N, C-alpha and C positions, 0 to 999 in steps of 0.2 A: 529338351532341357531337363535334367534329373529334378525329381520332385523336391528333394533338399534345397536344391538352388533356386527353385520357384518360390518355396517358402521362405527362403533368406531374402529374396529379392522382394517379395510381399512385404516382409517385417520391415525391411529398410524403408520402403516406400510408405509404409504406414508411419513410421517414426519421423520421417521427413515430413509427411503430411501433418502430422499432429504438431510438429514444431513450427511449420509454417502457419496453422492456424492459431497456435498460441501467439505468434509473433504479430499476426494480422490483428488479433483481438487488441493488443497494445498499440499497434500502429494506428488502429482506426479510433482510439479513444481521444476525447478532446483533451486540451490542455488549459491550464490556468497559470497564474503567475503569483509569487509571493514577493512583495517588495519589502526588502529588509536591509538595514545597514547600506542604503545607496545601490544595493543590487536587485536585479529583476531575476528571480529563480524560477525556472520552469518547473511546473507540476503536472503529472498525470492526473486525471479526473476519474472518479468512480461514482456513478450515478444510480445504476440499477442494481438490484439484489444480486444479480449474477457478478457484476462488476465488485461490488461489497463482498462477495464470498470469495472471489478469485483475489482480490487486492493484489499484492506483489508477490505471491506465491509462486515458487519455481523460478523467479529471476535470480541471476547470479549476481546482479548489482542494480543499483537505481539508474545508473548512467544511461542516458544524458540527462536525466531529471534530478532535480533536488529532493523530491518527495512525491508523495501521492495524496490528494485531497478527496475525502469521501464525503459526498453531499447527500443529506438525508431531507425529506420533505417536510419534516417536523421535528422539533426537539424531543431527544429522549436520551436514555442512559445506554447508549449503543456501546456494546462490548466488541473487542477485536481479540483474535488469537493469532499466533505465530505460525499457522498452518503452512508447511512446506516451504518455510523461509530459510534462505541460505546466509542471512546477514541480519544483525541485531538493528533495531530501530528506535527511536524516540517517538511517542505518540502524544499528540496535542489535541485535547478535545477544545472546541470553540463554540461560543454561542453569542449571537448577534455581535460578531467581530472581536469578542474578548475571549482570552484563553480561560477556561474553568477548570481545566486538569491537564496534568502532564504525567506520563509514564516514562520514565528515563531508561535507556539501554535494555529494552526487552530482549531477553534471551532467545536464542534459536533452540528449537525443541525437536531436533531430528528423530524421527522414528517414534514420536509419541502418538499413540491413538487418538482420534478425533475427541472422543468423550473425555480425555485426560488432559488436553491441551489447557494452559493457563488462561482464564479470562482476564483481560485487561478492560477495566470499565470505569468510567468517570464518576466521580462524587455527585456532580451536578449535571442536569440536561444540558445536551449540546446538538447543534445540526450540522456540525462540521467536524471532521477528524482529520488532522494532518498528520500524515507519517513522514518522517524525516530520518536521514542517516543518524545512526546512533552518535551521540555527542553534539548533535547540532542545537539541540535546545540549549545546552550550556554555552556552546560556542557563540550563540546570538544573544545570549542572556535572557531568554524567554522565561517569564515568570507567570504564575496564576494572577489574573487582573489585567495583563498587557493587552494592548490592542494590536491586531494584525492587519496589514494591508494586503489583501487577496484580491485579484483581478481576474476577470475572464471566465468565472465558473457559472 
C-alpha cells in the first residue's frame, strides 16, 4: 500500500478514534433531572475538573439533553467560557437550590484564543451551574431568587 494511503488511513482512524473517545466521555457521564413546569428534563452532569473544562465544547447540540449541570464541592464564583461552542446558552448559577445569577444568551466565540474568551461569572457564590439552551431561562420564567428542583446529581 502506498505511503500516502497508509497516512490517510491512519489519519481517518485517528479522527474516528477521537470522535469515539469524545462520544464515550459524554456517554459515560451521569445524568440528573430538572423538574420544571410539570416536566422532568434530562441533564448531563459535570463533576470533575476535566468535565468542567470540557463542558459542552465541541457538541453540535444539547440533544437529547435539556442542559448540563456543573457540580462543585464548595461554593465559589466559578466562571464559564464559551470555549469551542457551536450554540448559545443560558447560564444559571445556583446556591443551596436558589438561583443567584443568570447570564442570558451567551454568544458563540468561534476562533477566539483561550486568553481572550469572555468570562461569565456570577455576582454571588454558587455550588451549581446549570447550562440550558439559549432562551430557556426566559421560556421557563427563571429569575434570581427562584428555587429549582434538581434530582439525581
